[in-house]
C-alpha positions as CSV (number, residue, x, y, z in Angstrom):
1,X,-24.5,7.8,-23.2
2,X,-28.2,7.9,-22.2
3,X,-29.2,7.0,-25.7
4,X,-26.9,4.0,-25.5
5,X,-28.6,3.0,-22.2
6,X,-32.0,2.9,-23.8
7,X,-30.7,0.3,-26.2
8,X,-29.5,-2.0,-23.4
9,X,-30.9,-5.5,-23.2
10,X,-30.8,-6.9,-19.6
11,X,-28.9,-10.1,-20.6
12,X,-27.2,-10.3,-17.2
13,X,-29.4,-10.8,-14.2
14,X,-27.3,-10.0,-11.1
15,X,-28.2,-11.2,-7.7
16,X,-26.8,-9.1,-4.9
17,X,-26.9,-5.3,-5.6
18,X,-24.4,-4.5,-3.0
19,X,-21.7,-1.9,-2.8
20,X,-18.9,-4.1,-4.2
21,X,-20.9,-5.0,-7.3
22,X,-21.8,-1.4,-7.9
23,X,-18.2,-0.4,-7.8
24,X,-16.9,-3.4,-9.8
25,X,-18.8,-5.5,-12.3
26,X,-21.4,-2.7,-13.0
27,X,-18.5,-0.3,-13.7
28,X,-16.7,-2.7,-16.1
29,X,-20.0,-3.1,-18.0
30,X,-20.6,0.6,-18.0
31,X,-17.2,1.3,-19.4
32,X,-17.7,-1.3,-22.1
33,X,-21.0,0.3,-23.1
34,X,-19.3,3.7,-23.3
35,X,-16.4,2.4,-25.3
36,X,-18.0,-0.1,-27.8
37,X,-21.8,0.6,-27.8
38,X,-22.3,-2.8,-26.2
39,X,-25.9,-3.5,-25.5
40,X,-25.3,-5.9,-22.6
41,X,-27.1,-4.5,-19.6
42,X,-28.1,-5.6,-16.1
43,X,-31.3,-6.5,-14.3
44,X,-30.3,-5.9,-10.7
45,X,-32.0,-8.1,-8.1
46,X,-31.8,-8.1,-4.4
47,X,-33.5,-11.1,-2.8
48,X,-33.2,-10.7,0.9
49,X,-34.2,-8.1,3.6
50,X,-36.2,-5.0,3.8
51,X,-33.0,-3.0,3.4
52,X,-32.3,-4.7,0.1
53,X,-35.8,-3.9,-1.1
54,X,-35.4,-0.3,-0.2
55,X,-32.2,0.0,-2.2
56,X,-33.9,-1.4,-5.2
57,X,-36.8,1.1,-4.7
58,X,-34.3,3.9,-4.6
59,X,-32.5,2.6,-7.8
60,X,-35.8,2.5,-9.7
61,X,-36.6,6.0,-8.6
62,X,-33.3,7.1,-10.0
63,X,-34.0,5.5,-13.4
64,X,-31.4,2.7,-12.6
65,X,-28.4,5.1,-12.4
66,X,-26.1,6.0,-9.5
67,X,-22.7,7.6,-8.9
68,X,-19.4,5.9,-8.2
69,X,-16.6,8.0,-6.7
70,X,-13.1,6.5,-7.0
71,X,-10.5,8.1,-4.8
72,X,-7.0,7.9,-3.3
73,X,-4.9,10.6,-1.6
74,X,-3.9,12.2,-5.0
75,X,-7.1,12.2,-7.1
76,X,-10.8,11.5,-7.4
77,X,-13.0,10.4,-10.3
78,X,-16.7,10.7,-10.4
79,X,-18.7,8.4,-12.8
80,X,-22.4,8.0,-13.3
81,X,-23.0,4.3,-13.9
82,X,-25.4,3.6,-16.8
83,X,-25.2,-0.2,-17.2
84,X,-28.5,-1.1,-15.5
85,X,-31.7,-1.5,-17.4
86,X,-34.0,-2.9,-14.7
87,X,-34.2,-3.6,-11.0
88,X,-36.3,-6.1,-9.0
89,X,-37.0,-7.4,-5.5
90,X,-39.5,-10.2,-4.5
91,X,-41.1,-7.9,-2.0
92,X,-41.8,-5.3,-4.7
93,X,-42.3,-7.4,-7.8
94,X,-43.2,-10.8,-6.4
95,X,-41.3,-14.1,-6.1
96,X,-42.5,-15.5,-9.4
97,X,-41.8,-12.4,-11.4
98,X,-38.1,-12.5,-10.2
99,X,-37.9,-16.2,-11.1
100,X,-39.4,-15.6,-14.6
101,X,-36.9,-12.8,-15.2
102,X,-34.0,-15.1,-14.4
103,X,-35.6,-17.7,-16.8
104,X,-36.3,-15.2,-19.6
105,X,-34.9,-16.3,-23.0
106,X,-32.8,-13.0,-23.2
107,X,-31.0,-13.8,-19.9
108,X,-27.6,-15.2,-20.8
109,X,-25.7,-14.8,-17.5
110,X,-26.9,-15.0,-13.9
111,X,-24.1,-13.4,-11.8
112,X,-23.7,-13.4,-8.1
113,X,-22.3,-11.3,-5.3
114,X,-24.0,-12.9,-2.3
115,X,-21.1,-13.3,0.1
116,X,-19.8,-16.7,1.4
117,X,-22.9,-17.3,3.5
118,X,-25.2,-17.0,0.5
119,X,-24.1,-20.3,-0.9
120,X,-25.3,-22.1,2.3
121,X,-22.2,-24.3,2.4
122,X,-20.1,-25.6,5.2
123,X,-17.0,-23.4,5.1
124,X,-14.6,-26.2,6.1
125,X,-15.8,-28.6,3.3
126,X,-17.6,-26.2,0.8
127,X,-20.4,-28.8,0.7
128,X,-24.1,-27.7,0.7
129,X,-25.4,-27.6,4.3
130,X,-28.6,-29.6,3.9
131,X,-29.7,-28.7,7.4
132,X,-29.7,-24.9,6.6
133,X,-33.2,-23.7,7.3
134,X,-33.5,-22.0,3.8
135,X,-32.2,-25.1,2.1
136,X,-34.6,-27.4,4.0
137,X,-37.4,-25.1,2.9
138,X,-36.3,-25.1,-0.7
139,X,-36.2,-28.9,-0.8
140,X,-39.8,-29.0,0.5
141,X,-41.2,-26.0,-1.4
142,X,-39.1,-25.5,-4.6
143,X,-41.7,-23.2,-6.2
144,X,-41.4,-20.6,-3.4
145,X,-37.7,-20.5,-2.7
146,X,-36.0,-18.7,0.2
147,X,-32.3,-19.2,-0.6
148,X,-30.5,-17.7,-3.6
149,X,-29.7,-21.2,-4.8
150,X,-33.4,-22.0,-4.6
151,X,-34.3,-19.0,-6.8
152,X,-31.6,-20.0,-9.4
153,X,-32.9,-23.6,-9.5
154,X,-36.5,-22.5,-9.9
155,X,-35.4,-20.4,-12.9
156,X,-33.3,-23.2,-14.3
157,X,-36.2,-25.6,-14.0
158,X,-38.3,-23.3,-16.3
159,X,-35.5,-23.2,-18.8
160,X,-35.2,-27.0,-18.7
161,X,-39.0,-27.5,-19.1
162,X,-39.4,-25.0,-21.9
163,X,-36.2,-26.0,-23.7
164,X,-34.8,-22.4,-23.4
165,X,-31.1,-21.6,-24.1
166,X,-28.7,-22.4,-21.3
167,X,-27.2,-19.7,-19.0
168,X,-23.9,-19.1,-17.3
169,X,-23.8,-18.8,-13.5
170,X,-21.0,-16.3,-12.8
171,X,-20.0,-16.1,-9.1
172,X,-18.1,-12.9,-8.3
173,X,-17.6,-13.6,-4.6
174,X,-14.4,-13.8,-2.7
175,X,-14.4,-17.6,-2.4
176,X,-11.7,-20.0,-3.5
177,X,-12.9,-21.9,-6.6
178,X,-16.1,-19.8,-6.5
179,X,-17.4,-21.3,-9.8
180,X,-17.0,-24.8,-8.5
181,X,-18.5,-23.9,-5.1
182,X,-21.6,-22.4,-6.9
183,X,-21.8,-25.5,-9.2
184,X,-21.6,-28.0,-6.4
185,X,-24.1,-26.2,-4.2
186,X,-26.7,-25.8,-7.0
187,X,-26.2,-29.4,-8.2
188,X,-26.5,-30.7,-4.6
189,X,-29.8,-28.8,-4.1
190,X,-31.0,-29.9,-7.6
191,X,-30.3,-33.6,-6.7
192,X,-32.6,-33.1,-3.7
193,X,-35.4,-31.6,-5.8
194,X,-35.3,-33.2,-9.3
195,X,-32.7,-35.7,-10.6
196,X,-33.6,-34.9,-14.3
197,X,-33.1,-31.2,-13.7
198,X,-29.7,-31.9,-12.0
199,X,-28.6,-33.9,-15.0
200,X,-29.7,-31.1,-17.4
201,X,-27.7,-28.5,-15.4
202,X,-24.6,-30.8,-15.4
203,X,-24.8,-31.0,-19.2
204,X,-25.8,-27.4,-20.1
205,X,-24.9,-24.8,-17.5
206,X,-21.4,-23.4,-17.0
207,X,-20.0,-22.0,-13.8
208,X,-16.8,-20.0,-14.5
209,X,-14.5,-19.2,-11.6
210,X,-13.5,-15.5,-11.1
211,X,-11.2,-13.4,-9.1
212,X,-12.4,-9.9,-8.2
213,X,-10.5,-7.2,-6.4
214,X,-11.3,-3.7,-5.3
215,X,-11.5,-2.1,-1.9
216,X,-15.1,-0.8,-1.4
217,X,-15.8,0.5,2.1
218,X,-19.3,0.6,3.5
219,X,-21.0,3.9,2.9
220,X,-21.4,6.3,5.9
221,X,-23.2,9.6,6.5
222,X,-20.0,11.4,5.7
223,X,-19.7,9.4,2.4
224,X,-23.2,10.3,1.3
225,X,-22.5,14.0,2.3
226,X,-19.4,14.0,0.2
227,X,-21.3,12.6,-2.8
228,X,-24.0,15.3,-2.4
229,X,-21.4,18.0,-2.2
230,X,-19.9,16.8,-5.5
231,X,-23.1,16.1,-7.4
232,X,-25.6,18.5,-5.7
233,X,-28.1,15.7,-5.0
234,X,-28.7,12.8,-2.6
235,X,-27.9,9.4,-4.1
236,X,-28.7,6.5,-1.7
237,X,-27.2,4.0,-4.2
238,X,-23.9,5.8,-4.6
239,X,-20.6,4.1,-3.7
240,X,-17.0,5.1,-3.0
241,X,-14.0,2.9,-3.9
242,X,-10.3,3.0,-4.4
243,X,-9.0,3.5,-8.0
244,X,-7.5,0.0,-8.2
245,X,-9.7,-2.8,-9.8
246,X,-9.0,-6.3,-11.1
247,X,-11.2,-9.0,-12.6
248,X,-9.9,-12.3,-13.8
249,X,-12.5,-14.6,-15.4
250,X,-12.4,-18.2,-16.6
251,X,-13.5,-18.1,-20.2
252,X,-16.3,-20.8,-20.3
253,X,-19.6,-19.2,-21.0
254,X,-22.7,-21.2,-22.2
255,X,-24.5,-18.5,-24.1
256,X,-22.2,-15.5,-25.0
257,X,-20.6,-12.8,-22.8
258,X,-19.7,-9.1,-22.9
259,X,-16.1,-8.3,-24.1
260,X,-15.0,-7.1,-20.7
261,X,-11.4,-7.6,-21.7
262,X,-11.6,-4.4,-23.7
263,X,-12.0,-2.5,-20.4
264,X,-9.4,-4.2,-18.3
265,X,-10.8,-7.7,-17.3
266,X,-8.6,-10.7,-18.0
267,X,-10.1,-13.9,-19.5
268,X,-8.0,-16.9,-18.7
269,X,-8.1,-20.7,-18.8
270,X,-7.3,-21.1,-15.1
271,X,-8.2,-18.5,-12.4
272,X,-6.9,-20.6,-9.5
273,X,-3.4,-19.0,-9.2
274,X,-4.8,-15.5,-9.3
275,X,-7.5,-16.2,-6.7
276,X,-5.0,-18.0,-4.4
277,X,-2.7,-14.9,-4.6
278,X,-5.6,-12.6,-3.7
279,X,-7.3,-14.8,-1.1
280,X,-4.0,-15.3,0.8
281,X,-2.0,-12.2,0.3
282,X,-4.8,-9.6,0.2
283,X,-7.8,-11.1,1.9
284,X,-5.7,-13.1,4.5
285,X,-3.6,-10.1,5.4
286,X,-6.7,-7.9,5.4
287,X,-8.5,-10.2,7.9
288,X,-5.3,-10.4,10.0
289,X,-5.1,-6.6,10.1
290,X,-8.8,-6.2,10.7
291,X,-8.8,-8.3,13.9
292,X,-5.6,-7.0,15.3
293,X,-6.5,-3.5,14.3
294,X,-9.9,-3.5,15.8
295,X,-8.5,-5.0,19.1
296,X,-5.8,-2.4,19.0
297,X,-8.4,0.4,18.9
298,X,-8.2,1.3,15.2
299,X,-11.5,2.1,13.5
300,X,-10.1,2.1,10.0
301,X,-7.5,0.0,8.2
302,X,-5.6,3.0,7.0
303,X,-5.3,4.2,10.6
304,X,-3.8,0.9,11.7
305,X,-1.3,1.1,8.8
306,X,0.0,4.4,10.1
307,X,1.4,2.4,13.0
308,X,4.8,1.2,11.7
309,X,4.6,-2.0,13.8
310,X,1.3,-2.9,12.1
311,X,2.7,-1.9,8.7
312,X,5.7,-4.2,9.2
313,X,3.8,-7.2,10.5
314,X,1.3,-7.1,7.6
315,X,4.3,-6.9,5.2
316,X,5.9,-9.8,7.0
317,X,2.8,-12.1,6.9
318,X,2.4,-11.4,3.2
319,X,6.0,-12.1,2.2
320,X,7.2,-14.6,4.8
321,X,4.1,-16.7,5.4
322,X,1.6,-16.3,2.5
323,X,3.9,-15.8,-0.5
324,X,5.7,-19.1,-0.1
325,X,2.4,-21.0,-0.3
326,X,1.7,-19.7,-3.8
327,X,2.6,-20.9,-7.3
328,X,2.1,-18.3,-10.0
329,X,2.9,-17.5,-13.6
330,X,6.5,-16.2,-14.1
331,X,5.2,-12.7,-15.1
332,X,3.7,-12.1,-11.7
333,X,6.0,-10.4,-9.2
334,X,4.7,-11.2,-5.7
335,X,7.1,-8.7,-4.0
336,X,5.7,-5.9,-6.2
337,X,2.1,-7.2,-5.5
338,X,2.7,-7.0,-1.8
339,X,4.0,-3.5,-2.0
340,X,1.0,-2.5,-4.0
341,X,-1.3,-4.0,-1.3
342,X,0.5,-2.1,1.5
343,X,0.0,1.1,-0.4
344,X,-3.7,0.3,-1.0
345,X,-4.2,-0.6,2.7
346,X,-2.6,2.7,3.8
347,X,-4.8,4.8,1.5
348,X,-6.3,7.4,3.9
349,X,-8.8,8.6,1.3
350,X,-10.7,5.3,1.8
351,X,-12.3,4.9,5.2
352,X,-12.5,1.0,5.3
353,X,-13.6,0.0,8.8
354,X,-11.8,-2.9,10.5
355,X,-15.2,-4.0,11.7
356,X,-16.5,-4.3,8.2
357,X,-13.7,-6.7,7.2
358,X,-14.2,-8.6,10.4
359,X,-17.7,-9.6,9.5
360,X,-18.5,-13.3,8.8
361,X,-15.0,-14.5,9.9
362,X,-16.2,-18.1,10.4
363,X,-16.8,-18.2,6.6
364,X,-13.5,-16.6,5.7
365,X,-10.9,-18.2,8.0
366,X,-10.4,-21.5,6.2
367,X,-9.5,-20.0,2.8
368,X,-7.7,-16.9,4.1
369,X,-5.5,-18.3,7.0
370,X,-6.1,-22.0,7.8
371,X,-5.2,-23.4,4.3
372,X,-1.9,-21.6,4.6
373,X,-1.3,-23.0,8.0
374,X,-1.8,-26.5,6.7
375,X,0.6,-25.8,3.8
376,X,3.4,-24.8,6.3
377,X,2.6,-27.7,8.6
378,X,3.1,-30.2,5.7
379,X,6.3,-28.4,4.6
380,X,7.7,-28.2,8.1
381,X,8.0,-24.4,7.9
382,X,7.0,-21.9,10.6
383,X,3.8,-19.8,10.6
384,X,3.6,-17.7,13.8
385,X,1.8,-14.8,12.2
386,X,-0.9,-17.0,10.6
387,X,-1.5,-18.5,14.1
388,X,-1.6,-15.0,15.5
389,X,-4.3,-14.1,12.9
390,X,-6.5,-17.0,14.0
391,X,-5.9,-16.2,17.7
392,X,-6.9,-12.5,17.0
393,X,-10.1,-13.7,15.4
394,X,-10.8,-15.9,18.5
395,X,-10.1,-12.9,20.8
396,X,-12.4,-10.7,18.6
397,X,-15.4,-13.1,18.7
398,X,-15.3,-13.1,22.5
399,X,-17.5,-10.0,22.0
400,X,-15.6,-7.9,24.5
401,X,-12.8,-5.5,23.5
402,X,-9.6,-4.7,25.5
403,X,-11.5,-1.9,27.4
404,X,-14.2,-4.3,28.5
405,X,-16.7,-2.8,26.0
406,X,-19.0,-5.0,23.8
407,X,-18.0,-5.9,20.2
408,X,-21.0,-6.4,17.9
409,X,-20.2,-9.8,16.3
410,X,-21.8,-10.3,12.8
411,X,-21.4,-13.9,11.9
412,X,-23.7,-16.8,11.1
413,X,-22.1,-18.7,14.1
414,X,-22.3,-15.7,16.5
415,X,-24.7,-17.5,18.9
416,X,-22.3,-20.4,19.1
417,X,-19.4,-18.1,19.9
418,X,-21.5,-16.3,22.6
419,X,-22.3,-19.6,24.3
420,X,-18.6,-20.6,24.4
421,X,-17.5,-17.3,25.9
422,X,-20.4,-17.3,28.4
423,X,-19.2,-20.7,29.6
424,X,-15.4,-20.3,29.5
425,X,-14.8,-16.5,29.6
426,X,-11.7,-15.3,27.7
427,X,-9.7,-18.4,28.8
428,X,-7.6,-20.9,26.9
429,X,-10.5,-23.3,27.3
430,X,-12.4,-21.0,25.0
431,X,-9.8,-21.7,22.3
432,X,-10.3,-25.5,22.7
433,X,-14.1,-25.0,22.4
434,X,-13.8,-22.9,19.3
435,X,-11.5,-25.4,17.7
436,X,-14.2,-28.0,18.1
437,X,-16.5,-26.1,15.7
438,X,-15.9,-28.4,12.7
439,X,-17.8,-26.1,10.3
440,X,-14.6,-23.9,10.6
441,X,-11.7,-26.2,11.8
442,X,-11.0,-29.5,10.1
443,X,-9.5,-32.3,12.2
444,X,-6.2,-31.6,10.4
445,X,-6.2,-28.2,12.3
446,X,-8.0,-29.0,15.6
447,X,-6.2,-32.3,16.3
448,X,-2.7,-31.1,15.4
449,X,-0.8,-30.2,18.7
450,X,1.7,-27.9,17.0
451,X,-1.0,-25.8,15.4
452,X,-3.2,-25.7,18.5
453,X,-0.2,-24.7,20.7
454,X,0.8,-21.9,18.3
455,X,-2.7,-20.5,18.3
456,X,-3.0,-20.8,22.1
457,X,0.4,-19.1,22.6
458,X,-0.7,-16.2,20.4
459,X,-4.1,-16.0,22.2
460,X,-2.4,-15.9,25.6
461,X,-0.1,-13.0,24.4
462,X,-3.2,-11.1,23.3
463,X,-4.8,-11.6,26.7
464,X,-1.6,-10.6,28.5
465,X,-0.2,-7.8,26.4
466,X,-3.1,-6.5,24.3
467,X,-3.1,-6.3,20.5
468,X,-0.6,-3.5,19.9
469,X,2.1,-4.9,22.3
470,X,1.5,-8.4,20.9
471,X,2.2,-7.1,17.4
472,X,5.4,-5.5,18.7
473,X,6.3,-8.7,20.6
474,X,5.9,-10.9,17.4
475,X,8.0,-8.5,15.3
476,X,10.9,-8.8,17.8
477,X,10.4,-12.5,18.3
478,X,10.6,-13.4,14.6
479,X,13.5,-11.0,13.7
């Protein structure tokens, strides 16, 4: 295997060497190398933060390898990942070296796991936020970018000027139409910088959409200790995940690709049905469970799922309110998919914190819950649990839990939430103020009396009863 690794060519530059990528795309590529002697390897790049730079330093020290532990309540599998050839960070290697690596002739794919906020878009419209500080900087100073989009554009400009082969920009983030979101954001920024470059990108660069799925909890001291016990060494790049994994990819690559389908990925013409299924049934239910679970005093998702009321209400939102909004190929059984999700959520071998899933809710609500609410509103069907999910998010971002203790809110709009709650307290007026944040709530939501009333009703129940009793109340109410 190590001999195979020495033959790797870093044809994929990956931006965002986070836990999910380490447990997902890097594993698929590792398995392909093992199975077929593929020479497609990664150059891993983190662009932001001192913490990201330290992770890259640690990866370099370990000769670009790390350990992945896959586990459920029945079995564990330990794999040393060997799909990475190089690793870089601007603070270590310099901004221009990173850009040149992305522009190198051997680079055929630039892949991304940068989370929703990395695209610098307005979550309610998916359009580039031109007032974002990093975007404003990149428009003025394109040679020294600050945003991920700016780095990509700087590299594409070199390819354009030097007549180098095109690349594929492969988004692997949990965003609806992630390829289209990446394409629109990059083209919007390019139009601000260089119209000829924008035209070249339009004609030459492809942006496949993908659907990725695997539960990968944040590493803790206990997680690292478990890895050390199993391997006999410290591994700061190690990750732990559930055994389940899925990767559905739109097959439109500009300059070749690995044969990931040999190790379980699916190449399809249209990813949309799969991503809608995942965003609504998995991610929507996960967010719903995270906010209600956290407010109910549960640190981990699997702990909340041991409460039968929570188990039943999550099953109900999946089957009664998310499933009807989906249209999928005949060979997909959504009842079976829901049961599989419930089993995955209840996996006590994975310590997935409710607080981890609750991060960046403002970026996630539109695609996970609000789009489904609009579907029901147009169809004239009911959606009490979707409204409860939105209300639970609103109660969560108040920053105070049910015991009066602070909740650390991690969200790009956290300052805005703080101002609202400082002014209104946990009152229904806070709901009105939150609904006026048009970066989250479109007028179709915020100006619809039926939707607003359902959210307010649920919010009031959370204030009056608390999360656990509200869950019980809603189960009885909709029986």
